[in-house]
C-alpha atoms as one frame of an Amber mdcrd trajectory, in Angstrom:
protein
   0.000   0.000   0.000   1.363   3.411  -0.944   1.567   6.134   1.637   0.309
   9.262  -0.078   0.854  11.769   2.737   4.193  11.796   4.519   4.183  13.030
   8.100   6.503  15.989   8.509   7.161  17.590  11.889   5.566  21.025  12.369
   3.410  20.751   9.271  -0.372  20.971   8.947  -2.265  22.962  11.567   0.851
  23.604  13.648   2.468  25.426  10.728  -0.549  27.762  10.527  -0.423  29.030
  14.130  -0.715  32.811  14.133  -2.549  32.948  10.798  -6.245  33.459  10.083
  -7.487  30.057   8.961 -10.749  28.481   7.898 -12.007  25.134   9.178 -14.591
  23.313   7.086 -16.415  21.093   9.581 -19.314  18.632   9.414 -21.977  21.270
  10.102 -20.338  24.692  10.038 -17.455  26.679   8.615 -15.324  28.469  11.228
 -12.688  31.110  10.642 -10.331  32.868  13.041  -6.734  33.343  14.116  -5.272
  29.965  15.043  -3.625  30.300  18.447  -3.521  26.715  19.737  -3.466  23.100
  18.567  -3.450  19.817  20.454  -4.506  16.227  19.732  -8.203  16.950  20.360
  -8.958  20.523  19.342  -7.818  23.859  17.987  -8.293  27.285  19.570  -9.343
  30.292  17.482  -9.054  33.958  18.503 -11.430  36.458  16.902 -13.585  33.573
  15.600 -16.572  33.703  13.293 -19.055  31.233  11.826 -19.349  31.531   8.056
 -22.958  31.094   6.945 -22.414  32.152   3.318 -19.004  32.000   1.673 -19.796
  33.838  -1.522 -17.274  33.354  -4.345 -13.966  31.954  -3.113 -11.991  34.374
  -5.287 -13.205  37.403  -3.282 -11.466  38.819  -0.213 -14.384  38.613   2.253
 -17.041  36.120   3.228 -20.563  37.109   2.206 -21.942  36.322   5.695 -19.564
  35.634   8.601 -20.963  36.180  12.093 -18.392  37.115  14.744 -18.456  35.100
  17.956 -18.040  36.928  21.285 -15.216  34.782  22.733 -12.394  32.450  21.732
 -13.647  29.201  20.254 -12.392  25.635  20.595 -13.130  23.356  17.634 -12.911
  19.580  18.004 -10.615  18.074  15.381 -12.877  15.047  14.880 -15.407  17.376
  13.187 -12.900  19.045  10.826 -13.089  17.897   7.215 -10.514  20.330   5.773
  -8.634  23.477   6.725  -6.356  26.147   5.386  -5.758  29.825   4.751  -8.687
  30.640   2.480  -9.450  34.378   2.721
């Protein structure tokens, strides 16, 4: 069996600490500044829930609702992540 993804130290979510990222999860899309990562969850500062993305080639989400406090997102609900906007 081929191994398609090689594990590299300090890659993936850890390499994005300090950046504004987007997490595509089972039910919602979250965005915020990634400030913490462990085996179970990530911590976002200045988080928002994205209800309408709009076109992905634009600079802002069409409808992103700011959340009042830091948010912890469980990794088992994350389908994909990255720096999107």
